[in-house]
Structures are given as C-alpha cells and as structure tokens.
C-alpha positions in Angstrom: 20.6 5.0 -21.1 21.8 5.6 -17.6 20.4 3.1 -15.0 18.4 4.8 -12.3 19.8 2.6 -9.5 21.8 4.6 -6.9 21.4 7.7 -9.0 23.3 10.8 -8.1 22.0 14.3 -8.7 24.4 14.7 -11.7 23.0 11.4 -13.2 19.5 12.7 -12.5 20.3 15.8 -14.6 21.7 13.6 -17.3 18.5 11.5 -17.3 16.4 14.6 -17.5 18.5 15.8 -20.5 18.2 12.5 -22.3 14.4 12.6 -22.0 14.1 16.3 -23.0 12.2 17.1 -19.8 10.7 20.6 -19.5 8.6 20.1 -16.4 9.1 18.2 -13.2 6.3 16.9 -10.9 7.8 17.1 -7.4 5.8 14.5 -5.4 5.5 13.4 -1.8 3.1 10.6 -0.7 0.9 11.6 2.2 -0.7 9.3 4.9 -3.4 8.2 2.5 -1.0 7.6 -0.4 -2.2 10.7 -2.3 0.5 12.5 -4.4 1.1 16.0 -2.9 3.6 18.5 -4.1 4.3 21.0 -6.8 5.0 21.2 -10.6 8.2 23.1 -11.5 9.8 24.1 -14.7 13.0 22.1 -15.3 15.3 25.0 -14.7 13.6 25.8 -11.3 13.9 22.2 -10.3 17.6 22.1 -11.2 18.3 25.3 -9.4 16.5 24.4 -6.2 16.9 20.6 -5.9 13.9 20.6 -3.6 11.1 22.6 -2.2 9.3 23.4 1.0 5.8 22.5 2.1 3.9 22.8 5.3 4.6 19.6 7.3 0.9 18.9 7.8 0.6 18.3 4.1 1.7 14.7 4.6 -0.4 14.4 7.7 -4.0 15.0 6.6 -6.9 12.6 6.2 -8.5 11.4 3.0 -11.1 14.2 3.3 -8.3 16.8 3.5 -9.1 17.6 7.1 -6.7 17.9 10.0 -7.1 17.4 13.8 -7.8 20.7 15.5 -6.4 19.7 19.0 -4.9 16.9 21.0 -1.7 14.8 20.7 -1.4 15.6 17.0 0.0 19.0 17.9 2.5 17.4 20.3 4.2 16.1 17.1 3.3 18.7 14.5 4.0 22.4 15.2 0.8 24.5 15.7 2.7 27.3 13.8 2.3 25.3 10.5 6.1 25.2 9.9 7.8 24.1 6.7 9.4 20.8 6.0 12.3 20.6 3.5 11.8 18.2 0.6 14.7 16.6 -1.2 14.3 14.6 -4.4 15.3 11.0 -4.4 17.1 10.7 -7.8 16.5 7.0 -8.1 12.7 7.6 -8.1 12.6 9.6 -11.3 10.1 8.4 -13.9 8.7 9.9 -17.1 5.0 11.0 -17.0 3.9 9.0 -20.1 0.5 10.7 -20.5 1.8 14.3 -20.3 1.5 16.4 -23.5 5.0 18.0 -22.8 8.1 16.0 -21.7 7.4 15.8 -18.0 9.2 13.8 -15.2 7.9 12.8 -11.8 10.3 12.6 -8.8 9.4 11.4 -5.3 10.8 13.5 -2.5 11.7 12.7 1.1 10.7 15.0 3.9 13.2 16.6 6.3 13.0 19.1 9.2 15.1 22.2 9.3 17.9 20.3 11.1 18.2 17.8 8.3 16.4 14.9 10.0 13.7 12.8 8.3 10.2 13.8 9.2 9.2 10.8 11.3 5.5 10.7 10.4 6.0 10.8 6.7 5.1 7.3 5.3 8.3 7.0 3.2 10.4 8.0 6.3 8.7 5.2 8.3 9.5 2.6 5.7 13.1 3.8 5.4 13.5 3.5 9.2 12.2 -0.1 9.3 14.5 -1.1 6.4 17.4 0.5 8.3 16.5 -1.7 11.3 16.9 -4.8 9.0 20.1 -3.4 7.6 21.6 -3.1 11.1 21.1 -6.8 11.5 22.8 -7.5 8.2 19.5 -8.4 6.5 17.7 -7.2 3.4 13.9 -7.6 3.3 12.5 -8.7 0.0 8.8 -8.1 -0.8 6.4 -8.7 -3.7 3.0 -7.1 -3.6 -0.1 -8.4 -5.4 -2.5 -5.6 -5.9 -6.2 -6.0 -6.6 -8.5 -3.3 -8.1 -11.9 -2.9 -9.8 -12.7 -1.3 -13.1 -16.0 0.4 -12.8 -18.2 2.5 -15.1 -17.6 6.2 -14.9 -19.6 7.5 -11.9 -19.7 11.2 -11.1 -22.4 10.9 -8.4 -21.2 9.4 -5.1 -24.8 8.6 -4.2 -25.2 6.1 -7.1 -23.8 2.6 -6.5 -20.9 1.5 -8.7 -21.3 -1.0 -11.5 -19.1 -2.9 -13.8 -17.9 -1.1 -17.0 -18.8 -1.8 -20.6 -16.1 -3.9 -22.4 -15.3 -4.4 -26.0 -18.3 -6.6 -26.5 -20.6 -3.7 -25.5 -21.8 -5.6 -22.4 -20.9 -5.3 -18.7 -19.9 -8.3 -16.7 -22.9 -9.8 -14.8 -21.2 -12.9 -13.4 -17.9 -13.8 -11.7 -15.1 -14.6 -14.2 -12.1 -15.6 -12.0 -8.9 -16.1 -14.1 -10.9 -15.7 -17.3 -8.6 -14.6 -20.2 -11.6 -13.5 -22.3 -12.8 -11.3 -19.5 -9.5 -9.5 -19.3 -9.5 -9.2 -23.1 -12.7 -7.2 -22.8 -10.5 -4.3 -21.7 -7.5 -4.9 -24.0 -7.4 -1.2 -25.2 -7.0 0.0 -21.6 -4.5 -2.6 -20.6 -2.4 -2.0 -23.7 -2.1 1.6 -22.5 -1.4 0.6 -19.0 1.5 -1.8 -20.0 2.8 0.9 -22.4 2.8 3.5 -19.6 4.4 1.0 -17.2 7.2 0.2 -19.7 7.9 3.9 -20.2 8.0 4.4 -16.4 10.1 1.2 -15.9 7.6 -0.2 -13.5 8.4 -3.9 -12.9 4.8 -5.2 -13.2 4.4 -9.0 -13.8 1.2 -10.9 -14.2 -2.2 -9.5 -14.8 -5.2 -11.7 -14.0 -8.9 -11.4 -13.6 -9.9 -11.8 -10.0 -13.2 -13.1 -8.6 -15.4 -10.0 -8.7 -17.1 -8.5 -11.8 -14.5 -6.1 -13.2 -12.0 -7.0 -10.6 -8.4 -7.5 -11.6 -5.0 -8.1 -10.0 -1.5 -7.0 -10.9 1.6 -8.6 -9.5 5.0 -7.0 -9.0 8.4 -8.6 -9.2 10.0 -9.1 -5.8 12.5 -6.4 -4.8 13.6 -4.0 -2.0 10.5 -2.6 -0.1 11.2 1.1 -0.7 11.5 0.8 -4.4 8.4 -1.4 -4.6 6.4 0.9 -2.5 7.3 3.6 -5.0 6.2 1.4 -7.8 2.8 0.7 -6.2 2.4 4.4 -5.6 3.2 5.2 -9.2 1.0 2.3 -10.5 -2.1 3.4 -8.7 -1.7 6.9 -10.2 -1.0 5.5 -13.7 -4.0 3.1 -13.7 -6.5 5.7 -12.6 -5.2 8.1 -15.3 -5.4 5.3 -18.0 -8.9 4.2 -16.9 -10.3 7.7 -17.2 -8.9 8.0 -20.7 -11.1 5.0 -21.5 -14.2 6.4 -19.9 -14.1 4.3 -16.8 -12.7 4.5 -13.3 -10.2 2.3 -11.6 -10.6 2.0 -7.8 -8.5 0.6 -5.0 -11.4 0.8 -2.5 -11.3 -2.3 -0.3 -15.0 -2.9 -0.9 -16.4 -0.8 -3.7 -19.4 -2.9 -4.7 -21.9 -4.6 -2.4 -22.1 -8.4 -3.0 -18.7 -8.6 -4.6 -15.4 -9.6 -3.0 -13.1 -6.9 -1.7 -9.7 -5.9 -3.0 -6.5 -6.8 -1.2 -2.8 -6.1 -1.4 -1.2 -9.4 -0.5 2.5 -9.0 0.4 5.0 -11.8 -0.1 8.0 -11.3 2.1 11.3 -12.9 2.9 14.7 -11.9 4.3 18.2 -12.3 2.7 21.3 -12.3 4.8 23.5 -9.7 3.0 26.8 -11.3 3.8 25.9 -14.8 2.5 23.0 -14.1 0.1 21.0 -16.8 1.9 17.3 -16.7 2.5 17.2 -16.8 6.3 13.8 -18.5 6.2 15.5 -21.7 5.1 18.2 -23.8 6.8 21.1 -25.2 4.8 19.3 -28.5 4.5 16.2 -26.8 3.0 14.0 -27.1 6.0 12.1 -24.0 7.5 14.4 -22.1 9.9 13.6 -20.8 13.3 13.5 -17.3 11.9 10.8 -18.4 9.5 8.6 -19.5 12.4 9.5 -16.5 14.5 8.5 -14.2 11.7 5.1 -15.8 11.4 4.8 -15.6 15.2 5.5 -11.8 15.0 2.8 -11.4 12.4 0.3 -13.3 14.5 1.1 -11.3 17.6 1.2 -7.8 16.1 -1.0 -7.8 12.9 -4.2 -7.2 14.9 -2.6 -4.0 16.4 -1.4 -2.9 12.9 -4.9 -3.4 11.3 -5.6 0.4 11.3 -2.6 0.6 8.8 -3.6 -2.5 6.8 -7.3 -1.6 6.8 -7.2 2.2 7.1 -10.8 3.2 6.4 -14.3 2.4 7.6 -14.9 0.8 4.2 -11.9 -1.5 4.7 -13.7 -3.6 7.3 -16.5 -4.5 4.9 -14.0 -6.7 3.1 -12.9 -8.6 6.2 -15.9 -10.8 6.6 -16.3 -14.6 6.7 -16.1 -16.5 3.3 -15.4 -13.5 1.0 -11.9 -14.5 0.0 -10.4 -12.2 2.7 -9.0 -13.5 6.0 -10.9 -13.0 9.3 -8.1 -14.2 11.6 -4.3 -14.5 11.9 -4.0 -18.3 11.6 -1.2 -19.5 9.3 -0.8 -22.4 6.9 1.1 -23.8 4.0 -0.7 -23.3 0.6 -3.9 -22.4 2.4 -5.8 -19.3 1.1 -8.3 -19.3 4.0 -5.7 -18.0 6.5 -4.4 -14.6 7.1 -0.7 -15.6 7.0 0.1 -18.1 4.2 3.3 -19.9 3.3 3.2 -20.6 -0.5 4.7 -23.8 -1.8 8.3 -22.8 -2.8 11.8 -24.0 -3.1 14.0 -23.3 0.0 15.7 -20.4 -1.7 12.3 -18.8 -2.4 10.6 -19.7 0.9 8.4 -16.7 1.9 5.5 -15.6 4.0 2.4 -14.0 2.5 0.4 -11.4 4.5 -3.1 -11.7 3.1 -4.6 -9.2 5.5 -3.7 -5.8 3.9 -6.3 -4.1 1.7 -5.7 -2.5 -1.7 -6.6 0.8 0.0 -3.6 0.8 2.3 -0.8 3.3 1.9 1.9 1.0 0.4 4.7 2.7 2.4 2.9 2.3 5.7 1.6 -1.2 5.0 5.0 -2.5 4.0 6.6 -0.9 7.0 4.0 -2.4 9.3 4.2 -6.0 8.0 8.0 -5.9 8.1 7.9 -4.4 11.6 5.6 -7.2 12.8 8.0 -9.9 11.4 11.1 -8.0 12.7 9.6 -8.0 16.2 8.8 -11.7 15.9 12.4 -12.6 15.1 13.9 -10.3 17.7 11.6 -11.5 20.5 11.7 -15.1 19.2 7.9 -15.4 19.2 6.7 -18.9 18.4 3.6 -19.2 16.1 0.5 -21.2 16.9 0.2 -24.6 15.3 -0.3 -24.6 11.6 -3.9 -24.4 10.3 -4.5 -27.3 7.9 -8.2 -26.8 7.4 -10.7 -24.0 6.7 -9.7 -21.0 8.7 -13.1 -19.4 8.1 -14.5 -22.0 10.5 -12.5 -20.4 13.3 -13.2 -17.4 15.3 -12.6 -13.8 14.2 -9.0 -12.8 15.2 -8.9 -9.3 13.7 -10.6 -6.0 14.7 -14.1 -5.7 13.2 -14.1 -1.9 12.9 -11.7 1.1 12.5 -12.4 2.3 16.0 -11.4 -1.0 17.5 -8.3 -1.1 15.3 -7.2 2.4 16.3 -7.5 1.5 20.0 -5.3 -1.5 19.5 -2.7 0.5 17.6 -2.5 3.1 20.3 -2.0 0.5 23.0 0.8 -1.5 21.3 4.0 -0.1 22.5 6.3 -2.6 20.8 5.0 -1.6 17.4 5.2 2.1 18.2 8.9 1.5 19.1 9.6 0.2 15.6 7.4 2.4 13.5 8.0 5.5 15.6 5.8 7.0 18.2 5.4 10.2 16.2 4.0 8.3 13.3 1.6 6.3 15.4 0.4 9.5 17.1 -0.2 11.4 13.9 -1.7 8.5 12.1 -4.2 7.6 14.8 -5.2 11.2 15.3 -5.8 11.7 11.6 -7.8 8.5 11.4 -10.0 9.6 14.3 -10.9 12.8 12.3 -11.8 10.7 9.3 -14.0 8.4 11.4 -15.8 11.4 12.9 -16.5 12.7 9.4 -17.9 9.4 8.4 -20.2 9.3 11.4 -21.9 12.5 10.2 -23.3 10.6 7.1 -26.6 8.8 7.3 -26.5 5.7 5.0 -29.3 4.3 2.8 -29.4 1.2 5.1 -30.4 3.4 8.0 -33.1 5.1 6.1 -34.4 1.8 4.8 -34.6 -0.1 8.0 -34.9 2.5 10.7 -37.0 5.3 9.3 -40.4 3.6 9.9 -39.5 0.6 12.0 -38.0 1.9 15.2 
C-alpha cells in the first residue's frame, strides 16, 4: 500500500484505485469544526480535482446563521462569491461505515487568485506552522480529547444522562480510570478502534475520565496540521459509531450539570529541524530559555485567545473552581491544578501542556492559537511568573468568565491578530457575536424556577 505522507495527486488516484472507491466526500472544516462540502462520484472528483463553495460556508456559526452587517463584510464579499477548494491528497481516508467504497478528503480553501482563504481554520493553522518553519522549527503536538457517552436524547429540553452499558445499568457514580467502566461499552469501542485502524488514525490510550460516561482518547504526538485533521476525523467517527449503538457521543464542554467538563489538553514542544533537538531543553538537559519564554507567551496571550479555546456560552460552565478544569494561567511542573502544566519528562521529551482548551474547540483554530501564544512568547522573550507549587484553585480567576468578555479580549489583542491574521479574528468574533445573540433569546429553566415568582 502506498503511504499517504506527502501524497501527490497521482498517488491519490492510485490509493483510490486500490480501495475501489466509487464516491468521494469532499470536506472542508468550518469555524465550528463541522464538516461542510459535497459528495462526488469518483469520476467527477478525478475530473475536477476540487470544487467551489460560497466563502461564507466556512464562516458561519454553529446555528447556521451569518452576521447581516458590520466588519464581517469587510472581509467576506457581500456578493457571496465562491472560494475554490483543492483536495489535500495526504488527508484521504476511507469512510469505514459507508455501504459503498467511499473516501473522505479534506480540502483547503483558496480565492480566485490562488491565495489561501485567511479565515478558514485550516488556513490559519497552516499559516502559524509556516511561521515556525521560517524560524527553522517544527512544532510537535499531542492532543488529549475528552468526551461523554450519553443516552440517545432527541429532545433538547430534556437533560442528558449516562447511557446503558453491557450490564443493563447506567453509571450513577464517578469511575475515574476504571477498566470495568470502559468495558461496559466494549462493543462500541471495538467499532471505534476498528474504524480508526481503517482510517489510519493514530489514536493511543483510551481511559475512563472522572464523569459518569466520560472518556478520554489520546493521540500520538505529530505535526499540528495532521493531528488537527485526525481530531476532526475522530469526532465525526465517534459520533457515527455511538449512534450505531443507540447512544450519542458529545464533545460539549459541559453537557451534564454536576459532572466535570470535557477538555482538549494539548501537549506541545518544538524541534529544531536542522539538529533534531527539542529546543525546550539545553544540551545539559536543563530547561531552556525558550521553554520559559513559551510558557510566558501562553500566560500573556491565552486570556485573549479564550474565545477560541472556549468558543461557546456553554464552554464557560466548565471553567469553574475545583472541577478539574483550570481557572487561571499559572504554571507548574506535574501540577494538574494549573492552566499550563509541564509534565515530568526526559529532556528530549520536555513539553508544555495547555489545559485550558475545551473539547468543543475547533481543533485547527485551537492548535493555531496555542502555538501562536507560545511563538509570541519566544519572539518577544516573555518571562513567565514564578512556578506555582501549590493548589492553583486557591488563586484568583485569571481567565475570562464569559464568552462576551473573551470576545472583547480577542478583539483588543493586536499581537495575536498579527499572528493568526486580522481577517480570521474579525470573522471569528463577528460570527461568535451572532451565536451569543441567539443564545440570549432563550429563557432557561433556572430563570423560570428562580425569577418567575420571586422578583
């Protein structure tokens, strides 16, 4: 079998032949991480090698709404013009649950002049990786993605609950790291691992997290763009497999009241491409100045990037004191109460873990944002605060408490906009404002319970 690394279009065609593919799902991740695109017969895909879509397709909110006025249309043409999508041959995967041989291929978005669409999430991550490459560096990341399995729930007004396992019972207590609790869902996870193997997704460890029905999947460390693709594919795969077992899988940051939220912790380091050395370690094995500057960059810029790491109103329900999620940007070694953790590791594996990002974050945008914060820290030689060696939950909040506050910080942070791109920040914040306005139209049960007859 031909390796998919550095695929050319001719090798892509060979891969499609080997797998007997008759249909191709042409995908592009939008701002929320939803898969948009078209399904084409194999012959049409081979003939066209791409497609066109309105550029606003990658710039809509999770409700499917667009801004109707304002700075959004300083970036996106009000004439609803097309963008040109080109397949990335190295992203091709089989669709293991399809009845007919079907491939899925992620596409990059270009304008009519052949330039990457700057507000498409995959373009943003490509740009940030290019900044690292210009310094002779290669960023390496490893996401840890948490999620909940919940009973099938067709009514959004009904609270979610844990699903029924093999025993015929639902979890009613927290089962952190329990092997037996994971085994309750063996039939589902056997399908998930089978799908991942067929798709060549490099998933590593599966564990049961703290919450009832909460799991975590770890990915092997690799280049950010390929790993963002894998997270994108995995989310789609897990949701499909769960529905086939009469349950839902959700990456909401806080799906169940009283249970911990779900995060996407991101381990990150930087390799000097010329020497192959991890620049976070000196030759004698001690932490390097770049290691500390990277942490300093995260501390300075993560609060402004929170609208990317925590992109929805629901995201901020996770970031509260003593719920296994950080509330500030203190850092520490082997300390899970901080927002920025340095795991115990050998010098060659020294890395920084961003524990702030939620499982609901767009993987492309979240990886771009965390790498941008660290990049700025190194370039500006930002020193971190003293290491936190105690319980960071005893400290003050250091992160925005709401989406509105986070959007204001992102709009005002010019350094981050310079790295991520002003077009992206403009489109992203405008779309999130539309989502926030939609949420504010909804009256919650809490309001009816406590305000209806008491105020």
